[in-house]
C-alpha positions in Angstrom: 56.8 -100.5 102.7 58.3 -98.8 99.8 56.9 -96.1 97.6 55.5 -96.6 94.1 55.3 -94.3 91.4 51.9 -92.5 90.6 51.0 -90.9 87.8 46.9 -89.1 87.6 44.7 -91.1 85.1 41.0 -90.2 85.7 39.2 -92.6 83.4 36.9 -90.9 80.6 33.4 -92.7 81.9 34.2 -90.7 85.1 34.5 -87.6 83.1 31.6 -88.1 81.1 29.8 -88.7 84.0 30.6 -85.6 85.8 29.4 -83.8 82.4 26.4 -85.6 82.5 25.9 -84.8 86.2 26.6 -81.2 85.5 24.2 -81.1 82.7 21.2 -82.3 84.7 21.9 -80.0 87.7 18.8 -78.1 88.7 19.4 -74.7 90.4 16.9 -73.1 93.1 16.1 -69.7 93.0 18.2 -66.9 94.7 16.8 -64.7 97.8 17.5 -60.9 97.2 19.9 -59.0 98.4 21.5 -62.0 100.4 24.9 -62.3 98.7 26.9 -64.8 100.5 25.1 -65.3 103.6 23.1 -68.4 102.6 26.1 -70.1 100.5 27.5 -69.5 97.0 25.1 -66.9 94.9 23.5 -68.3 92.0 25.4 -66.2 89.5 28.7 -68.0 90.9 27.5 -71.3 90.6 26.2 -70.8 87.1 29.5 -69.5 86.2 31.4 -72.4 87.8 29.1 -74.9 86.1 29.8 -73.7 82.6 33.1 -73.8 83.5 33.7 -77.2 84.3 31.1 -78.6 81.6 32.9 -76.4 78.5 35.9 -74.6 79.6 38.1 -76.9 81.6 40.3 -79.4 80.0 40.9 -82.0 82.3 43.6 -83.9 80.2 45.4 -80.4 80.0 45.6 -80.5 83.5 45.9 -84.2 84.3 49.1 -84.1 81.7 50.6 -81.2 83.0 50.3 -82.3 86.7 51.8 -85.4 86.0 54.7 -83.6 84.2 55.3 -80.8 86.8 55.1 -82.7 90.5 56.9 -86.4 91.2 53.9 -87.9 93.0 54.0 -91.4 94.9 52.1 -94.0 97.2 53.0 -95.6 100.1 51.4 -97.4 102.8 51.8 -96.4 106.2 50.9 -98.2 109.5 48.5 -95.9 111.7 47.7 -96.8 115.1 44.4 -97.7 115.3 43.6 -97.7 111.3 45.5 -100.2 110.0 47.4 -99.7 107.2 46.7 -96.8 105.2 47.9 -96.0 101.3 48.9 -92.2 100.9 49.5 -90.1 97.7 51.7 -87.3 97.9 54.1 -85.1 96.1 57.9 -85.3 96.9 59.8 -82.2 95.8 62.0 -80.1 97.2 61.0 -76.2 97.8 62.8 -73.3 95.1 62.3 -70.8 98.8 65.5 -71.0 100.2 
């Protein structure tokens, strides 16, 4: 059970699929004066959708994470579940 180096690599077709789903999202009307009582306010959802559609550079973030974090995978045996492949970051804390 040795560890294997890991890098994030999301295929372009999955990112395209996400953008298409966001473009097709239909949002409900919002109830007056409920704030967060029934979930996220509509204006916040619209802001997040716009950010994911046009303002978020996944490739830049993916590259940054791959450069900054030493990531690995390893198979572990878990009683009752068999062998599970786990993904983890192995990095010492800068704190004392």
